[in-house]
C-alpha positions in Angstrom: 14.6 -11.3 79.2 16.6 -9.7 76.3 19.8 -11.1 77.7 18.3 -14.6 77.7 17.2 -14.3 74.0 20.7 -13.1 73.1 22.3 -15.9 75.0 20.0 -18.5 73.3 20.8 -17.2 69.8 24.5 -17.0 70.5 24.6 -20.6 71.7 22.4 -22.0 68.9 24.3 -24.7 67.0 25.1 -24.1 63.4 23.5 -26.4 60.8 26.1 -28.0 58.6 25.3 -28.2 54.8 27.2 -30.7 52.7 29.3 -29.5 49.7 27.2 -31.5 47.3 24.0 -29.8 48.4 25.6 -26.4 48.0 26.7 -27.2 44.5 23.2 -28.4 43.6 21.7 -25.1 44.9 24.2 -23.1 42.9 23.4 -25.1 39.8 19.7 -24.5 40.3 20.2 -20.8 40.7 22.2 -20.6 37.5 19.6 -22.6 35.6 16.9 -20.3 36.9 18.8 -17.2 35.8 19.3 -18.7 32.3 15.6 -19.5 32.1 14.7 -15.9 33.0 17.1 -14.6 30.3 15.6 -16.9 27.7 12.1 -15.9 28.6 13.0 -12.2 28.2 14.6 -12.9 24.8 11.5 -14.8 23.7 9.2 -11.9 24.7 11.3 -9.5 22.7 11.0 -11.8 19.7 7.2 -12.0 20.1 7.0 -8.2 20.2 9.0 -7.9 17.0 6.7 -10.4 15.3 3.6 -8.5 16.4 5.1 -5.3 15.0 5.3 -6.9 11.6 8.9 -8.2 11.7 7.7 -11.7 10.7 5.1 -12.5 8.1 4.0 -16.0 7.1 4.3 -17.2 3.5 0.5 -17.1 3.2 0.3 -13.4 4.2 3.1 -12.5 1.8 1.3 -14.2 -1.1 -1.9 -12.3 -0.3 0.0 -9.1 -0.1 1.7 -9.7 -3.4 -1.7 -10.4 -5.0 -3.2 -7.2 -3.6 -0.2 -5.2 -5.0 -0.6 -6.9 -8.4 -4.3 -6.0 -8.4 -3.5 -2.4 -7.5 -1.0 -2.2 -10.3 -3.6 -3.5 -12.8 -6.2 -1.0 -11.4 -3.7 1.9 -12.0 -3.0 0.8 -15.6 -6.8 0.7 -16.2 -7.4 4.0 -14.5 -4.7 5.7 -16.6 -6.5 4.5 -19.8 -10.0 5.5 -18.8 -11.1 9.1 -18.2 -11.9 10.2 -14.7 -15.4 9.6 -13.5 -15.5 12.8 -11.5 -15.3 16.4 -12.7 -14.1 19.5 -10.9 -17.1 21.6 -9.8 -16.3 25.3 -10.1 -18.5 26.3 -7.1 -16.4 24.3 -4.7 -12.6 24.6 -4.4 -11.7 23.6 -1.0 -11.5 19.8 -0.5 -11.0 17.5 2.4 -9.5 14.0 2.0 -9.8 11.2 4.5 -7.9 7.9 4.4 -10.1 5.0 5.0 -8.0 1.9 4.2 -4.6 0.6 5.5 -1.4 -0.1 3.6 -2.0 -3.8 2.8 -1.6 -4.4 -1.0 -0.6 -0.8 -1.8 1.8 -0.4 -4.7 4.8 1.9 -4.5 3.1 4.7 -6.6 0.0 4.8 -4.5 2.1 4.7 -1.3 4.2 7.7 -2.4 1.1 9.8 -3.2 -0.5 8.9 0.2 2.8 9.9 1.8 2.9 13.1 -0.2 -0.5 14.1 1.0 0.4 13.2 4.6 -2.2 10.5 4.7 0.0 7.9 6.5 -2.6 6.3 8.6 -6.4 5.4 8.6 -8.8 8.2 9.7 -6.3 10.9 8.9 -7.6 13.9 7.0 -6.1 16.9 5.2 -7.4 20.1 3.4 -6.4 20.4 -0.2 -7.1 22.7 -3.1 -9.2 20.8 -5.7 -7.7 21.3 -9.2 -6.8 19.2 -12.2 -3.5 18.1 -10.7 -5.2 17.0 -7.4 -7.9 15.1 -9.3 -5.2 13.1 -11.1 -3.6 12.2 -7.8 -7.0 11.2 -6.4 -7.6 9.0 -9.4 -4.6 6.9 -8.4 -5.4 6.6 -4.7 -9.2 6.5 -5.0 -9.8 3.1 -3.4 -8.0 4.2 -0.2 -9.6 7.5 0.4 -12.8 9.4 0.4 -13.1 13.1 -0.2 -15.6 15.9 -0.7 -16.2 19.7 -0.4 -16.8 20.8 3.2 -18.9 23.8 4.0 -17.9 26.7 6.3 -19.5 25.2 9.4 -17.6 21.9 9.0 -14.3 23.7 8.3 -14.8 25.8 11.4 -15.6 22.7 13.6 -12.5 20.9 12.2 -10.2 23.9 13.0 -11.6 24.6 16.4 -12.1 21.0 17.7 -9.3 19.1 15.9 -6.9 21.7 14.6 -3.3 21.9 15.6 -0.4 24.0 14.2 3.0 22.8 13.2 6.3 24.2 14.6 9.7 22.5 14.7 8.3 19.2 13.7 5.8 19.2 16.6 2.1 20.0 16.9 0.8 22.8 19.1 -2.9 23.7 19.9 -4.4 26.7 18.1 -5.7 28.2 21.3 -3.2 31.1 21.3 -3.4 33.7 18.6 0.1 34.8 19.5 1.4 31.5 18.2 -0.5 31.9 14.9 0.8 35.5 14.5 4.4 34.3 15.2 4.2 31.7 12.5 1.9 33.4 9.9 2.0 37.0 10.8 4.2 38.0 7.8 1.3 36.8 5.5 -1.3 39.0 7.3 -2.7 36.1 9.3 -2.8 37.1 13.0 -5.7 35.1 14.5 -7.7 31.9 14.1 -10.4 33.7 12.1 -7.8 35.0 9.6 -6.5 31.4 9.2 -10.0 30.1 8.7 -10.8 32.8 6.1 -7.6 32.1 4.2 -8.2 28.4 4.2 -11.9 28.4 3.1 -11.6 31.0 0.4 -8.3 29.5 -1.0 -6.5 32.7 -0.4 -3.1 33.7 -1.9 -1.3 32.1 1.1 -3.4 28.8 1.2 -0.3 26.6 0.8 1.4 28.3 3.7 -1.7 27.7 5.9 -2.2 24.1 4.7 1.5 23.3 5.5 1.2 25.0 8.9 -1.8 22.9 9.9 -1.1 19.5 11.4 -2.9 16.6 9.8 -6.3 16.0 11.3 -6.7 12.9 13.5 -10.3 11.9 13.4 -12.4 9.3 15.2 -13.8 6.3 13.3 -17.4 7.2 12.1 -20.2 6.3 14.4 -21.7 2.9 13.5 -18.5 2.2 11.4 -17.9 2.2 7.7 -20.5 0.7 5.3 -18.2 -1.1 2.8 -14.7 0.1 2.0 -14.4 -2.0 -1.1 -17.2 -0.1 -3.0 -17.5 3.4 -4.2 -19.7 5.8 -2.3 -22.0 6.1 -5.4 -22.4 2.3 -5.3 -23.3 2.2 -1.7 -19.8 1.9 -0.3 -17.3 4.3 1.3 -14.4 5.3 -1.0 -14.4 8.0 -3.6 -16.1 11.4 -4.1 -18.9 12.3 -1.7 -19.2 15.9 -2.9 -21.1 17.9 -0.2 -22.1 14.8 1.7 -18.6 14.7 3.2 -20.1 17.1 5.8 -22.3 14.4 7.1 -19.4 12.0 7.5 -17.1 14.6 9.1 -19.7 15.4 11.8 -19.7 11.7 12.7 -15.9 11.7 13.0 -15.0 15.0 14.7 
């Protein structure tokens, strides 16, 4: 049986294809390859546009108007005294960025970058003093802040805390890692770090720089109104001790 199949295949006549047909097939294959290459290029261009590489004239005009409004707001803020005072009973502050970078002037952007608030729902611990209040005065519409209690600080450190080393973040689950980075300052465990942070100890800046910025979840039920102050029923600005309620929704 196998010999018969082999004999049949061996003696099967070859189909002849004209040269014109072969040229047409080759041309179609080349056209198909070019079409695939063009499709790949177009997809790359679309990805670049989505990333922000292309902005329509309408979007640019809106952005320029927002920047102009932000500049006017800064000039007005510099003339008027701050509407919030530094309470002596609270020193440790926590700042959360609540708005994006659309319409941010260069000065506001630099301060947000200085405080490591480079994205929405990022939070950092700071020492509240006169200098910090002046910075908050400039970036007020883009952030909300307040004075967390010990319970909130502990939850932030244990649930969302990471340490910084060699430009990377590492979990704070190992006290050996904390001792390696901060042992020369007398901080050998997580509780030492927590105490130094909450009491604004002599090595507060070292601890604050060691901690990675806190990536929080959006608050449950969303934000109320980002364009209004908290005291006016909105979201931005000083929340005082009510920052604890917000943080519990975001941790």
